[in-house]
PANU-604095 format. One record per residue (C-alpha): x, y, z; residue number from 1. Coordinates in nm, 2 decimals, always signed. Example, Ala and Ser with C-alpha at 12.3 -4.5 7.8 and 13.67 -1.06 7.14 Angstrom:
+--------+--------+--------+-----+
:      x :      y :      z :   k :
+--------+--------+--------+-----+
:  +1.23 :  -0.45 :  +0.78 :   1 :
:  +1.37 :  -0.11 :  +0.71 :   2 :
+--------+--------+--------+-----+
This chain:
+--------+--------+--------+-----+
:      x :      y :      z :   k :
+--------+--------+--------+-----+
: +12.49 : +11.48 : +10.00 :   1 :
: +12.20 : +11.46 :  +9.75 :   2 :
: +11.85 : +11.39 :  +9.86 :   3 :
: +11.87 : +11.05 :  +9.69 :   4 :
: +12.18 : +10.95 :  +9.88 :   5 :
: +12.03 : +11.07 : +10.21 :   6 :
: +11.72 : +10.86 : +10.14 :   7 :
: +11.92 : +10.56 : +10.06 :   8 :
: +12.13 : +10.60 : +10.38 :   9 :
: +11.82 : +10.62 : +10.59 :  10 :
: +11.67 : +10.31 : +10.43 :  11 :
: +11.98 : +10.10 : +10.47 :  12 :
: +12.16 : +10.24 : +10.78 :  13 :
: +11.90 : +10.40 : +11.02 :  14 :
: +11.78 : +10.08 : +11.19 :  15 :
: +11.46 : +10.07 : +10.98 :  16 :
: +11.56 :  +9.72 : +10.88 :  17 :
: +11.68 :  +9.49 : +11.16 :  18 :
: +12.03 :  +9.38 : +11.06 :  19 :
: +12.16 :  +9.25 : +11.39 :  20 :
: +12.22 :  +8.87 : +11.33 :  21 :
: +12.14 :  +8.79 : +11.69 :  22 :
: +11.79 :  +8.94 : +11.66 :  23 :
: +11.52 :  +8.68 : +11.59 :  24 :
: +11.36 :  +8.93 : +11.35 :  25 :
: +11.67 :  +9.00 : +11.15 :  26 :
: +11.57 :  +9.11 : +10.80 :  27 :
: +11.23 :  +9.25 : +10.91 :  28 :
: +11.14 :  +9.61 : +10.82 :  29 :
: +10.96 :  +9.85 : +11.05 :  30 :
: +10.66 : +10.04 : +10.92 :  31 :
: +10.78 : +10.39 : +11.03 :  32 :
: +10.98 : +10.58 : +11.29 :  33 :
: +10.77 : +10.78 : +11.53 :  34 :
: +10.97 : +11.10 : +11.59 :  35 :
: +10.79 : +11.22 : +11.90 :  36 :
: +10.80 : +10.89 : +12.08 :  37 :
: +11.14 : +10.81 : +11.93 :  38 :
: +11.05 : +10.45 : +11.85 :  39 :
: +10.98 : +10.23 : +11.55 :  40 :
: +10.64 : +10.11 : +11.44 :  41 :
: +10.55 :  +9.74 : +11.40 :  42 :
: +10.74 :  +9.50 : +11.18 :  43 :
: +10.55 :  +9.49 : +10.85 :  44 :
: +10.57 :  +9.19 : +10.62 :  45 :
: +10.42 :  +9.38 : +10.32 :  46 :
: +10.68 :  +9.66 : +10.36 :  47 :
: +10.95 :  +9.40 : +10.39 :  48 :
: +10.84 :  +9.27 : +10.05 :  49 :
: +10.88 :  +9.63 :  +9.92 :  50 :
: +11.22 :  +9.65 : +10.09 :  51 :
: +11.34 :  +9.35 :  +9.90 :  52 :
: +11.24 :  +9.50 :  +9.57 :  53 :
: +11.41 :  +9.83 :  +9.68 :  54 :
: +11.73 :  +9.63 :  +9.75 :  55 :
: +11.71 :  +9.47 :  +9.41 :  56 :
: +11.68 :  +9.82 :  +9.26 :  57 :
: +11.99 :  +9.94 :  +9.45 :  58 :
: +12.19 :  +9.62 :  +9.38 :  59 :
: +12.12 :  +9.65 :  +9.00 :  60 :
: +12.22 : +10.02 :  +9.01 :  61 :
: +12.54 :  +9.98 :  +9.21 :  62 :
: +12.63 :  +9.61 :  +9.21 :  63 :
: +12.72 :  +9.62 :  +9.58 :  64 :
: +12.70 :  +9.29 :  +9.76 :  65 :
: +12.56 :  +9.45 : +10.07 :  66 :
: +12.22 :  +9.52 :  +9.91 :  67 :
: +12.20 :  +9.15 :  +9.80 :  68 :
: +12.28 :  +9.03 : +10.15 :  69 :
: +12.02 :  +9.26 : +10.31 :  70 :
: +11.76 :  +9.14 : +10.06 :  71 :
: +11.84 :  +8.78 : +10.15 :  72 :
: +11.80 :  +8.85 : +10.52 :  73 :
: +11.46 :  +9.00 : +10.45 :  74 :
: +11.36 :  +8.71 : +10.23 :  75 :
: +11.46 :  +8.46 : +10.51 :  76 :
: +11.24 :  +8.65 : +10.76 :  77 :
: +10.94 :  +8.64 : +10.53 :  78 :
: +11.00 :  +8.27 : +10.47 :  79 :
: +11.01 :  +8.20 : +10.84 :  80 :
: +10.69 :  +8.40 : +10.89 :  81 :
: +10.51 :  +8.21 : +10.62 :  82 :
: +10.63 :  +7.88 : +10.75 :  83 :
: +10.49 :  +7.97 : +11.10 :  84 :
: +10.15 :  +8.11 : +11.00 :  85 :
: +10.11 :  +7.96 : +10.65 :  86 :
: +10.01 :  +8.30 : +10.52 :  87 :
: +10.15 :  +8.66 : +10.51 :  88 :
: +10.00 :  +8.81 : +10.83 :  89 :
:  +9.97 :  +9.19 : +10.86 :  90 :
: +10.23 :  +9.26 : +11.12 :  91 :
: +10.45 :  +9.15 : +11.40 :  92 :
: +10.53 :  +9.31 : +11.74 :  93 :
: +10.20 :  +9.48 : +11.78 :  94 :
:  +9.90 :  +9.44 : +12.02 :  95 :
:  +9.64 :  +9.52 : +11.76 :  96 :
:  +9.58 :  +9.17 : +11.64 :  97 :
:  +9.78 :  +9.22 : +11.32 :  98 :
:  +9.88 :  +8.86 : +11.33 :  99 :
:  +9.52 :  +8.74 : +11.30 : 100 :
:  +9.44 :  +8.89 : +10.95 : 101 :
:  +9.58 :  +8.82 : +10.60 : 102 :
:  +9.56 :  +9.06 : +10.32 : 103 :
:  +9.57 :  +8.95 :  +9.95 : 104 :
:  +9.74 :  +9.28 :  +9.86 : 105 :
: +10.02 :  +9.23 : +10.12 : 106 :
: +10.06 :  +8.88 : +10.00 : 107 :
: +10.11 :  +8.99 :  +9.64 : 108 :
: +10.38 :  +9.25 :  +9.74 : 109 :
: +10.57 :  +8.98 :  +9.92 : 110 :
: +10.53 :  +8.75 :  +9.62 : 111 :
: +10.68 :  +9.02 :  +9.41 : 112 :
: +10.96 :  +9.06 :  +9.66 : 113 :
: +11.04 :  +8.69 :  +9.63 : 114 :
: +11.04 :  +8.72 :  +9.25 : 115 :
: +11.28 :  +9.01 :  +9.26 : 116 :
: +11.50 :  +8.82 :  +9.50 : 117 :
: +11.49 :  +8.52 :  +9.27 : 118 :
: +11.60 :  +8.74 :  +8.98 : 119 :
: +11.92 :  +8.85 :  +9.16 : 120 :
: +12.01 :  +8.52 :  +9.33 : 121 :
: +11.88 :  +8.25 :  +9.09 : 122 :
: +11.78 :  +8.06 :  +9.41 : 123 :
: +11.47 :  +7.84 :  +9.32 : 124 :
: +11.34 :  +7.86 :  +9.68 : 125 :
: +11.23 :  +8.22 :  +9.63 : 126 :
: +11.05 :  +8.13 :  +9.31 : 127 :
: +10.88 :  +7.85 :  +9.49 : 128 :
: +10.76 :  +8.08 :  +9.77 : 129 :
: +10.64 :  +8.34 :  +9.52 : 130 :
: +10.43 :  +8.07 :  +9.35 : 131 :
: +10.29 :  +7.95 :  +9.68 : 132 :
: +10.16 :  +8.29 :  +9.76 : 133 :
: +10.03 :  +8.35 :  +9.41 : 134 :
:  +9.85 :  +8.02 :  +9.40 : 135 :
:  +9.66 :  +8.12 :  +9.72 : 136 :
:  +9.56 :  +8.46 :  +9.58 : 137 :
:  +9.46 :  +8.29 :  +9.25 : 138 :
:  +9.25 :  +8.01 :  +9.40 : 139 :
:  +9.10 :  +8.19 :  +9.70 : 140 :
:  +9.10 :  +8.56 :  +9.65 : 141 :
:  +9.04 :  +8.65 :  +9.28 : 142 :
:  +8.67 :  +8.64 :  +9.18 : 143 :
:  +8.54 :  +8.54 :  +8.84 : 144 :
:  +8.49 :  +8.91 :  +8.75 : 145 :
:  +8.85 :  +8.99 :  +8.83 : 146 :
:  +8.79 :  +9.18 :  +9.16 : 147 :
:  +9.00 :  +9.06 :  +9.45 : 148 :
:  +8.88 :  +8.97 :  +9.80 : 149 :
:  +9.10 :  +9.19 : +10.03 : 150 :
:  +9.12 :  +9.03 : +10.37 : 151 :
:  +9.09 :  +8.69 : +10.54 : 152 :
:  +9.05 :  +8.62 : +10.91 : 153 :
:  +9.33 :  +8.38 : +10.99 : 154 :
:  +9.14 :  +8.18 : +11.25 : 155 :
:  +8.82 :  +8.11 : +11.06 : 156 :
:  +8.98 :  +8.12 : +10.72 : 157 :
:  +8.68 :  +8.33 : +10.61 : 158 :
:  +8.70 :  +8.65 : +10.41 : 159 :
:  +8.56 :  +8.96 : +10.57 : 160 :
:  +8.48 :  +9.31 : +10.46 : 161 :
:  +8.43 :  +9.63 : +10.67 : 162 :
:  +8.37 :  +9.99 : +10.59 : 163 :
:  +8.75 : +10.07 : +10.62 : 164 :
:  +8.87 : +10.15 : +10.26 : 165 :
:  +9.14 :  +9.88 : +10.25 : 166 :
:  +8.91 :  +9.61 : +10.39 : 167 :
:  +8.67 :  +9.63 : +10.09 : 168 :
:  +8.73 :  +9.54 :  +9.73 : 169 :
:  +8.89 :  +9.83 :  +9.55 : 170 :
:  +9.09 :  +9.96 :  +9.26 : 171 :
:  +9.41 :  +9.89 :  +9.45 : 172 :
:  +9.36 :  +9.52 :  +9.37 : 173 :
:  +9.47 :  +9.60 :  +9.01 : 174 :
:  +9.83 :  +9.62 :  +9.13 : 175 :
:  +9.81 :  +9.25 :  +9.24 : 176 :
:  +9.84 :  +9.17 :  +8.87 : 177 :
: +10.21 :  +9.26 :  +8.87 : 178 :
: +10.36 :  +8.95 :  +9.03 : 179 :
: +10.13 :  +8.73 :  +8.83 : 180 :
: +10.28 :  +8.88 :  +8.51 : 181 :
: +10.63 :  +8.89 :  +8.64 : 182 :
: +10.63 :  +8.52 :  +8.74 : 183 :
: +10.86 :  +8.36 :  +8.48 : 184 :
: +10.78 :  +8.66 :  +8.26 : 185 :
: +10.41 :  +8.55 :  +8.24 : 186 :
: +10.49 :  +8.22 :  +8.07 : 187 :
: +10.25 :  +8.06 :  +8.32 : 188 :
:  +9.93 :  +8.08 :  +8.11 : 189 :
:  +9.70 :  +8.05 :  +8.41 : 190 :
:  +9.87 :  +8.34 :  +8.59 : 191 :
:  +9.86 :  +8.54 :  +8.27 : 192 :
:  +9.49 :  +8.49 :  +8.24 : 193 :
:  +9.44 :  +8.58 :  +8.61 : 194 :
:  +9.64 :  +8.90 :  +8.56 : 195 :
:  +9.44 :  +9.00 :  +8.25 : 196 :
:  +9.11 :  +8.94 :  +8.44 : 197 :
:  +9.24 :  +9.16 :  +8.73 : 198 :
:  +9.36 :  +9.44 :  +8.50 : 199 :
:  +9.04 :  +9.44 :  +8.30 : 200 :
:  +8.85 :  +9.56 :  +8.61 : 201 :
:  +8.99 :  +9.91 :  +8.54 : 202 :
:  +8.67 :  +9.97 :  +8.35 : 203 :
:  +8.46 :  +9.91 :  +8.67 : 204 :
:  +8.66 : +10.16 :  +8.88 : 205 :
:  +8.77 : +10.44 :  +8.64 : 206 :
:  +8.55 : +10.75 :  +8.64 : 207 :
:  +8.48 : +10.95 :  +8.32 : 208 :
:  +8.72 : +11.22 :  +8.44 : 209 :
:  +9.01 : +10.96 :  +8.45 : 210 :
:  +9.03 : +10.92 :  +8.83 : 211 :
:  +8.99 : +10.58 :  +8.99 : 212 :
:  +8.72 : +10.54 :  +9.25 : 213 :
:  +8.84 : +10.36 :  +9.56 : 214 :
:  +8.55 : +10.13 :  +9.55 : 215 :
:  +8.30 : +10.04 :  +9.27 : 216 :
:  +8.00 : +10.27 :  +9.28 : 217 :
:  +8.17 : +10.51 :  +9.52 : 218 :
:  +8.26 : +10.87 :  +9.46 : 219 :
:  +8.57 : +10.89 :  +9.69 : 220 :
:  +8.91 : +10.89 :  +9.52 : 221 :
:  +9.23 : +10.81 :  +9.71 : 222 :
:  +9.55 : +10.91 :  +9.52 : 223 :
:  +9.74 : +10.61 :  +9.68 : 224 :
:  +9.49 : +10.35 :  +9.54 : 225 :
:  +9.46 : +10.55 :  +9.22 : 226 :
:  +9.84 : +10.50 :  +9.17 : 227 :
:  +9.82 : +10.14 :  +9.27 : 228 :
:  +9.58 : +10.08 :  +8.98 : 229 :
:  +9.81 : +10.26 :  +8.75 : 230 :
: +10.11 : +10.06 :  +8.86 : 231 :
:  +9.93 :  +9.74 :  +8.77 : 232 :
:  +9.81 :  +9.88 :  +8.44 : 233 :
: +10.15 : +10.02 :  +8.32 : 234 :
: +10.33 :  +9.70 :  +8.41 : 235 :
: +10.06 :  +9.50 :  +8.23 : 236 :
: +10.11 :  +9.72 :  +7.93 : 237 :
: +10.48 :  +9.65 :  +7.94 : 238 :
: +10.43 :  +9.27 :  +7.95 : 239 :
: +10.12 :  +9.24 :  +7.73 : 240 :
: +10.15 :  +9.54 :  +7.50 : 241 :
:  +9.77 :  +9.60 :  +7.54 : 242 :
:  +9.69 :  +9.96 :  +7.43 : 243 :
:  +9.38 : +10.00 :  +7.64 : 244 :
:  +9.59 :  +9.98 :  +7.96 : 245 :
:  +9.82 : +10.26 :  +7.84 : 246 :
:  +9.52 : +10.48 :  +7.74 : 247 :
:  +9.37 : +10.43 :  +8.08 : 248 :
:  +9.69 : +10.54 :  +8.24 : 249 :
:  +9.72 : +10.85 :  +8.03 : 250 :
:  +9.36 : +10.95 :  +8.11 : 251 :
:  +9.43 : +10.89 :  +8.48 : 252 :
:  +9.75 : +11.10 :  +8.47 : 253 :
:  +9.58 : +11.39 :  +8.30 : 254 :
:  +9.32 : +11.40 :  +8.58 : 255 :
:  +9.60 : +11.38 :  +8.84 : 256 :
:  +9.80 : +11.66 :  +8.68 : 257 :
:  +9.48 : +11.88 :  +8.69 : 258 :
:  +9.46 : +11.87 :  +9.07 : 259 :
:  +9.83 : +11.94 :  +9.15 : 260 :
:  +9.85 : +12.26 :  +9.36 : 261 :
: +10.08 : +12.55 :  +9.27 : 262 :
: +10.33 : +12.44 :  +9.54 : 263 :
: +10.35 : +12.10 :  +9.38 : 264 :
: +10.15 : +11.93 :  +9.65 : 265 :
:  +9.85 : +11.71 :  +9.56 : 266 :
:  +9.54 : +11.61 :  +9.76 : 267 :
:  +9.55 : +11.26 :  +9.89 : 268 :
:  +9.17 : +11.23 :  +9.90 : 269 :
:  +8.89 : +11.36 :  +9.69 : 270 :
:  +8.53 : +11.35 :  +9.82 : 271 :
:  +8.63 : +11.22 : +10.16 : 272 :
:  +8.63 : +11.36 : +10.51 : 273 :
:  +9.00 : +11.35 : +10.56 : 274 :
:  +9.22 : +11.62 : +10.42 : 275 :
:  +9.59 : +11.55 : +10.37 : 276 :
:  +9.88 : +11.59 : +10.13 : 277 :
: +10.09 : +11.28 : +10.16 : 278 :
: +10.44 : +11.19 : +10.04 : 279 :
: +10.39 : +10.83 :  +9.93 : 280 :
: +10.12 : +10.88 :  +9.66 : 281 :
: +10.30 : +11.18 :  +9.53 : 282 :
: +10.62 : +10.97 :  +9.50 : 283 :
: +10.42 : +10.69 :  +9.33 : 284 :
: +10.27 : +10.94 :  +9.09 : 285 :
: +10.62 : +11.08 :  +9.00 : 286 :
: +10.73 : +10.73 :  +8.90 : 287 :
: +10.43 : +10.67 :  +8.68 : 288 :
: +10.46 : +11.01 :  +8.52 : 289 :
: +10.82 : +10.95 :  +8.43 : 290 :
: +10.74 : +10.61 :  +8.28 : 291 :
: +10.46 : +10.74 :  +8.07 : 292 :
: +10.67 : +11.04 :  +7.97 : 293 :
: +10.93 : +10.80 :  +7.83 : 294 :
: +10.66 : +10.63 :  +7.62 : 295 :
: +10.48 : +10.94 :  +7.50 : 296 :
: +10.78 : +11.17 :  +7.48 : 297 :
: +10.55 : +11.44 :  +7.62 : 298 :
: +10.71 : +11.69 :  +7.85 : 299 :
: +10.38 : +11.76 :  +8.03 : 300 :
: +10.44 : +11.44 :  +8.23 : 301 :
: +10.80 : +11.52 :  +8.30 : 302 :
: +10.71 : +11.88 :  +8.41 : 303 :
: +10.44 : +11.75 :  +8.64 : 304 :
: +10.68 : +11.50 :  +8.79 : 305 :
: +10.93 : +11.78 :  +8.86 : 306 :
: +10.67 : +11.99 :  +9.03 : 307 :
: +10.57 : +11.70 :  +9.26 : 308 :
: +10.93 : +11.63 :  +9.33 : 309 :
: +10.98 : +11.98 :  +9.47 : 310 :
: +10.69 : +11.91 :  +9.70 : 311 :
: +10.81 : +11.57 :  +9.84 : 312 :
: +11.15 : +11.72 :  +9.90 : 313 :
: +10.99 : +11.95 : +10.16 : 314 :
: +10.89 : +11.63 : +10.35 : 315 :
: +11.25 : +11.49 : +10.37 : 316 :
: +11.39 : +11.49 : +10.72 : 317 :
: +11.71 : +11.68 : +10.78 : 318 :
: +11.81 : +11.59 : +11.13 : 319 :
: +12.13 : +11.51 : +11.33 : 320 :
: +11.95 : +11.19 : +11.45 : 321 :
: +12.05 : +10.91 : +11.21 : 322 :
: +11.71 : +10.74 : +11.29 : 323 :
: +11.55 : +11.04 : +11.12 : 324 :
: +11.79 : +11.19 : +10.88 : 325 :
: +11.71 : +11.14 : +10.51 : 326 :
: +11.38 : +10.96 : +10.55 : 327 :
: +11.05 : +11.11 : +10.43 : 328 :
: +10.77 : +11.22 : +10.66 : 329 :
: +10.44 : +11.05 : +10.59 : 330 :
: +10.21 : +11.35 : +10.52 : 331 :
: +10.08 : +11.69 : +10.59 : 332 :
:  +9.73 : +11.68 : +10.74 : 333 :
:  +9.48 : +11.95 : +10.79 : 334 :
:  +9.39 : +12.04 : +11.15 : 335 :
:  +9.20 : +12.33 : +11.30 : 336 :
:  +9.54 : +12.50 : +11.33 : 337 :
:  +9.63 : +12.46 : +10.97 : 338 :
:  +9.86 : +12.21 : +10.79 : 339 :
: +10.07 : +11.99 : +11.03 : 340 :
: +10.34 : +11.74 : +10.96 : 341 :
: +10.26 : +11.39 : +11.09 : 342 :
: +10.54 : +11.28 : +11.33 : 343 :
: +10.62 : +10.97 : +11.14 : 344 :
: +10.91 : +10.91 : +10.90 : 345 :
: +10.75 : +10.65 : +10.68 : 346 :
: +10.92 : +10.34 : +10.53 : 347 :
: +10.72 : +10.31 : +10.21 : 348 :
: +10.71 : +10.69 : +10.15 : 349 :
: +11.09 : +10.67 : +10.16 : 350 :
: +11.12 : +10.37 :  +9.93 : 351 :
: +10.88 : +10.52 :  +9.67 : 352 :
: +11.06 : +10.86 :  +9.69 : 353 :
: +11.40 : +10.69 :  +9.65 : 354 :
: +11.31 : +10.55 :  +9.32 : 355 :
: +11.13 : +10.86 :  +9.21 : 356 :
: +11.44 : +11.08 :  +9.29 : 357 :
: +11.67 : +10.84 :  +9.10 : 358 :
: +11.45 : +10.84 :  +8.79 : 359 :
: +11.41 : +11.21 :  +8.78 : 360 :
: +11.78 : +11.27 :  +8.85 : 361 :
: +11.87 : +11.04 :  +8.56 : 362 :
: +11.57 : +11.12 :  +8.34 : 363 :
: +11.78 : +11.16 :  +8.02 : 364 :
: +11.95 : +10.83 :  +8.05 : 365 :
: +11.67 : +10.60 :  +8.16 : 366 :
: +11.43 : +10.41 :  +7.93 : 367 :
: +11.08 : +10.28 :  +7.98 : 368 :
: +11.16 :  +9.92 :  +7.90 : 369 :
: +11.45 :  +9.90 :  +8.15 : 370 :
: +11.30 : +10.11 :  +8.43 : 371 :
: +10.96 :  +9.94 :  +8.44 : 372 :
: +11.13 :  +9.62 :  +8.54 : 373 :
: +11.22 :  +9.78 :  +8.87 : 374 :
: +10.89 :  +9.93 :  +8.95 : 375 :
: +10.76 :  +9.81 :  +9.29 : 376 :
+--------+--------+--------+-----+
């Protein structure tokens, strides 16, 4: 069985997504599988949004009704959650207070999930929920300068910031433009203006060497957020045909290519006190490299994607346990004993890797214009 098929089986059949109709959380997706404890992590609304988009990708590829039905279950779970809390909370089944905070980024990913579900079902309720989420981001989260407030306390309805990287305004907010542009193919002029305002913040975050600083004025670079910015920009280029977004992406990719190690791995952080080589940003980067390669017809992007693919395949689980087999481990992290594999098979790592593997396996037959529609 190919690496792609193994990844697909793990995403659909391992228990990562709750498919038992008698379970109150049917359709919800777990954040990861902890291999040492042999248990799943919390139920993650943001990742459930990603999962819907993944099911759309599989459904369009294979036209199997099963993917559509799973996507609808996940959509129903998100709708019930939003109806209960009025917002997209961070998580369910956790003791860490994840149901007391709301992230604008998570909300945007769920909005995109609803838009993808609308596209494959033509059911207006999904479009309505997408608009509801986007209206909140537009009215409450996006600042006049295009930066996006990241997190709101659910009880007080006040926005907060902490020193944690994802709880401060950052370049990752650029990805939030995607569902605004996708909504009715950006025919909503207000949403279009909001998306442009968000995307144009790339100038505030992109360093002279092409990398994206996590936060304005900071010198730390996180490959994950770097790729989030690129995903927003390359999608905006597709919809708006604005050359400056493509040029920004090319500059950012040239920087990323320059830091790929000989073994195909790539640092997750630059100028930060945590050292790791993670699967999910590498898989994100593969997808963007392939998309830009299709535009530029420059094999340096394809060759870099191939090198990165060889690395992420070393993080794919091969195990007799179906809860583990085929999924992708989260990362290798540096300890005093050397590089160690984190004991988590990660949901979003596996989703990003699934699409990356599909695109690289079918590189000759895919096109930019068709593939970008499935980027999540």
